[in-house]
N, C-alpha and C positions, 0 to 999 in steps of 0.2 A: 534444432534451429537456433540461430542467435537472432538476438533482436535486442537494438538497443530505443530507446524513446528519443522525442526528437525535445531539442534548448531545456526548460524546466520542469519537463518531465519524467514520472520514476515508475517502470514498473514492481509492484508485486505482488507478494502473495501471500494470500488471508492464513493467519495460523488457526488451527483450531480449538474451538474452548474445551475443558476438560467438564462432563456432564456435571453437571450441579445439581443436586437434588433438596428442594426448598420443603420442608417436612414431610419427607419422606415420599414426596409425589415427583416423578419422574417426570422431566418436562419434555414434550415430543419433539422431534427434530422442526417438523412444520412452525412451530410455536415459539422455538428459539430466536432469539436475536443473531445477526451475523456478525462475526468477532470488529473490534474499531484495533485491533492488533494485526501487524505484518511483517513480514520480511521481504528485505529489498532485493529484489532480482538483480533489477540494469538500473544504470542511470544516465539520464542525457548531458548533453555537454556544459550546461548554461544557460542561463538568461541571457538575450543579449540584451543591452540600454539604448538607448536614444542613440546616442553618441557611438557607438559600436563596438562598444563592450562587451565582452565575455563576462560574468557575474556567476564562478563556480559554484557549484550545488554544495553545502554541508552535510546531507545526506550520501551515504554511497554503499554501493555494494553490499549486504551479508548484515546490513544494520536492522535495527528490531523498531519498529516504531509505531506509537498510535496517530492514529487521522480519524477526519470528523467521520459521521455519523455517515453521509450520503455524498460523503467524497468520492468524486472520479467515476470513471468506466470501467463496466467491467467486459473482458474479453479473454476468449478462447481458443487456446493456442495448443495444439501438439493434446487438446484431452484433459488439456488440465484450464483451472480458472484463474485470472489474474486481475489483477485493478490498476488501471492505468492514471495517475493522478498528479496535480502539479505539486512543487514544495511545496509552496504557501498551503495547501492541506493539511500538511501534518502537523501533527499538533506538538511532538515531541518525538526524541531518542531515548530510547530503552538501554543502557545501559547496565 
């Protein structure tokens, strides 16, 4: 299925964190925090200003990003979990 977010929204897939052992204790999946790192799958056309001009997005498909802990809306497409968030929720692009 092809999907294109609207305006300044982006579709991302969370990147799984590697299992971390702290002091020899394995943390169970239910106690782990969700990762704040993701890969951009699709981006919208850009934000539209009050004057009607489009401002293109700084992120593009394929970028790895960091985003805020409680940002975005979780969606399930073709049995895969994604997150749709606004570009303003993106904290950084990882290079």
